[in-house]
N, C-alpha and C positions, 0 to 999 in steps of 0.2 A: 503493500501499500504506498503511495507516494505521501511525501510530508510538505503540507502547503503550510508557510507561515505568514501569519496577518499581520503587519506592522501599523500600529497607529498612535494617536497621541501626537507629541512632537512639541518644539518650542514653537508655536504657533497661535494665533489670534483663533484659528478654529478648531482648537485643541478638543474642547467638549464636543464641537459637531463629528469631529473624526472618530471619537468612542462611540458614538450613536451609530455610526457608519458601520463602524468594523462588527460590534458586537451582533447588531441587529440584522443589518443587511449582508454580510458576509460570514461571518463565524457559525451564526445558526444555521442558516441553509447548506453551507458547506458541511457541517455534520450531519446534517438530515439527509445528504446526497451519499452518506457512507460509502464515499468512495477515498477519502482522504484522511490522514492522519492531522490534524489540525491542531497548529501550536500559534500561541497569542504571544505576541511579543510587542509591549507596550515601552512608548518612549515617553518618560516624564516632562513637566514644563522647563526641568533645567537641563533635560537632555541626556538624562541617564537612561538606560536602556535595561528593562525586565523580562523575565519570559517563566511564565507558570499557569497552569491551567484557571488559577484563581481570578485572572486577570478577564478570563471569559464572563465574568458574572457583573452586570450592569449595577448590581447593590454596592458593590465593592466603592464606586464612584459616588454614586447618589449619597451615599451614608457618610461619605468623608474617610471610611477605613481605609482608603488607597493610602494615606499619609503613614499610618502605621505600619502597612504592610510596606512600604518601600524603606521606612526605618530598619526593618528587621529583614528583608530580602536581598540575598545576593546580586549585584549588579553582573549584567551578561556582556558576554566579550564576543566579537565577531572574529571568525577564523576563516581565511582567505587561502584556501589551500585546496584547487582543483573545484571549487565551487563555494558555496557558504555554509558555515557551520556555526552555531549557537555554541557559547560555552560559559557555562558558571559553577562556582564552588558549591558542591554538595554539603549537609550538614556534616560529612564526615570529615576530619581535618586532612588536607594534602588530596583529598580527592576532588575530580571535578565531572561534571556533566558534559557531556556531547550529545547534539541533536543535527545531522546532516539535514539540510535544507534542499527539497527538490523543485519548489517553486514560491515565490514570492507574491503575495497578495497586497499590494500597499492601499491602506485605508488613511493616509494620511492628508488632510487638506490645507493648503495654503502654504506657508513659508517652510523650508527645509523638508519637504516634503513633494507635495503635488507639482512645486515648481520645478523639479528634476534634480533636484540636489541627490535624493534617496534615490531615485531612478540612475544616476551617476556611477552611485555605491555599489550598485546592483551590477551594471555593465563592468564594473572592474571586477565582481566576484564571478562573472558568466554564469549568473544563473537565471533561468527563466523569471519573467515577472509580468504581472496584468497591468495592461492599460498603456498610455502613450510613453515613448521611451522618453529620454533625457532631453533631447533634442526639441520634439513636439511639445513637451511639456514647458521646457523653459521660454518659449514662443509665446504659447498658448497662454502662461501665466502673467505675461508681459501685456497688459492692453494695449501698448504704443505699439510694440513689435508685432502684435498679432494685426493689428490694423493695416501696418506698412506692408505687409506679406501678403494679406489677402488682396489690398487695394491693388498689387502689383498684378493679381491674378484678375482683378477687374468686377471685384466684389465691393460694392458700395458701403461706407459708412458714414454716419455723422459727421459734418464738421467740426475740427476739432483742434485743440493744439497741446504741447505739452512740455513741461519743463522740469528741473531738478530743483531739490528743495532748497539748496544753499542761494538759488535765485531769489528766495524769497527776501533775503537781505534786503535787496532793492525793490519795495514794494510797487512802484512805477512800472517795474518791467513786466510783470504779468498783465496790470490792468493794461499797458500800451498792446501787449499783443493778442488781446482778446478784443481788440475793438472792431475788427471783422465779423464777429462771432454776436449771433443773435439769441436774447434772453428769451426763454429761460436755459440755464446751463446745468449740467451735471457737474461734480469736481468730483474726482476718484482717484484713490490710490492706485497706480499703476500695477501692483502685483498682488494683490489682495483678493479674494475671493468673499462669498457669504455676505455681499453688499455691505461689508465692514468699513466704515470711515467715509462714506459718500454722501455728499450734500446736494439737493436741488436749491438752485440760487434763481431767485425771480429778478434781482437787481444788483447793481454795482455794490452798492452799500453792504450787502452779505457777503460779497466774494471775498474778503480776507479773512474771514472768518471760518469760511468752507475750505480755503486753502490750508490753515493753521490745523483743522482737524484733519485733512489729508496726511500732512508731510507728519502727524504725530504717529502715523502708522509706517509710512513709506519714504522713500526719498527722490521717487518720481510721482509726479502727479499729471494727470490727464484732466483738460475740461473740454466739453463737449458740448454741442448743440442738443435741445431736446427734440424729438420728432414729433410733428404736429400730428393730429388725428390720430393719435398713436394705439396700437396693437402690440402688446408684448408677448412674444412666443416664444417656446423654447423647445428643443428637439433632442432627444439621447440618440445617439448613434452609435452601434456596435459593429466591429470588424477590421481586418486588416487589410486585404487587397479587396474582398468583395464585402459592402456594406449592406448595413441592415437597420434602417431608421424604425424606431417607435413609433409613438403617435405625437403630432405636431400639439403642443399643450399652451393653453391660454391662463396665465394667473389673472384672477379675479379680483384686480385693485382697482380702485377709483381713480378717474385721471390725475387729481390732487397728489396722491400718492405714487411711490415707486416701490418695485419690488427689493426691500432692505431686509436687513436681518431678521428683525421683529416678524416683519410679513411672513417671512420664509420660515422661520422657526419657531416662535413664541406665539402662546394663546390660540392655536391653530387657525392662524390665518386672519385674525380678528379685524384687519382692515379691509375686509370685505369678503371674508370666506364664510362657508357653513360653519355655524355654531356648534361648539362641541366636536367638532373634526379637527384631529391632530396632523401636523405636516401636510405637505403639497396638494394631497388629495382632499384637503377641505377648502381649497380656495382657487382651484384650477379647474378649469374645462378643458375636456378630453375626450374627444379629440378638439381640438379650436374649432368653431363654428365661424369657417371662413366659406367664400365662394371657392368652388374648386379649381378655377383658374390661380387665383391668390395664393391658397393652401399648397397646390404643386409647387409655385414660385418660391415659396417660402422653402418647402421641403427640398428642392434643388440646390437653393443656396447654403443651406445648413450642410448639406452633403459636399457641394465645392469647397467649403470653409475647410472642413474636416481634413479632405484629399491636400487642399492648400498647404495647410498647417502641417501635414505629416502624420495626423493622428492614428493611433492603433489601439486594438483592444475595445476602448469605449471612452467616449467624451459626450459633453453635452453642449449644444450651440445655441447662444442666446442671440435672437433677431428682433429687430424693431420695424414695425409696419406703418407705413402713412396710408390710413384704410382709405383716405380719400382719391389719394394720386395713385394708389396701387403700386408703391415704391415699397422693397425691403431692403433692410439695412443690416448688417453685420454689428452686432453689439460686443459679444465676447464669447469664449469659449472657456469650458470647464472642464481639464481632463479627468477630473474624478467627479461626478456629481453625487452633491450629498444622498448617502442611502442609494447610491447607485440609480438615482431613479427610479427604483423597483416597481413603485404604484402605477407607472406610466407604462412600463414593460409588462406588467400584469394585464392591463386594460389592452396591450397589443399581443397578448396571446403567449407570454412568457414568463413562467412561472419564477420565484425566488430562486429556486433551487436551479432550475435550466438555466438562468442568468450567470450565476456565479460558476457552474460548472462549465458553461459555454466560455466562459472568459478565462478561465483557467487551460482550456483547450487552445484558445485562440493565444495566449502567452506561448505554449509551448511550441506552437505552428510558428510565430514569431522567430523564437531562439533556435529552433532549427534551422531555418532558414538562412540565421545570421551566421551560423557555424560552418556555411558553405565558402563565405567570403574569407579572403585572403587576408591577413592581418600582420603578416610578414614579409620582409624583402631583403635577401642577400644582396649584401654589396662587398666591394674590399674596402672601402672608406677608412675601414680603422687600420688598416696595413700601412697607410700613410704616415702612420704618427708613430 
């Protein structure tokens, strides 16, 4: 039986979201599949690694007992020796426990995980892993780079500018640079997910405060125009070479609201969703009720984005639609959708168990294809010295 390690947590503002994704959407369905030995690997907020079956229990985190667990538990080390092996000290002095990992299922959102850093580590270990590779993850998690790459492929985005946080030392600079943009505007940290640090700005007097919020979380900021007559939609996509879209989903927010962290995760979508329902299922329309021509155009745009960024395994593409003009704009890509967007895949006929097992299979296929590439080159260069 192959061993799959689910890595989650991390030094990220999306730490808690990662825990829910890992336990509810990955670990439980993988264990129900009864095809794998599932190992939970938790990265604490200080960057320490832990490996234990107790980490599969959500009550450990909800109760706060995780702090006591970490005080007592041995930290985990990684061994790169023809693959990836977890190593930790046992309760017996001088003895260590080893676990060779066959496949990794990253469930880390945001910084130091979803942004490609963890994937680079796994590439060095030469172990199969689920989802986008480090190149696609790095570009996808940078809202500016993602727009630049997709625009080069002919995919539209709202008008925007970007700048570094150190440029805020001269407040007139960002104000002067946005003179050609039309209010309302959205100010966003360039690298974060879950809509953290995003502000809607209606007038110039609100801009500097929004910028200060954004640079609190990131050293790169993007400012973009709001799309008029807005319909916001999102599309989960699965696949490496052959792509399978789920269903176009329309978050049921009010025009004055936007899809922020609270709307996504807190209170069951209370900004416009169904009372008493939690998660995206409580405030989304699946499939989105759009004219067929517009639905097909949005789906094609999302698939084009996925390919342009080199995504693989799974990702979610967010789009903005001007309903009156019939224009579809690329917003951003999430290379690790929260909860894998399993609620959407279920509507599309893919169960939680089928989803995670398919993703593991795609990871193995991607890794096997990469093994065929030549990664060394013989030269006489060293003999010259």
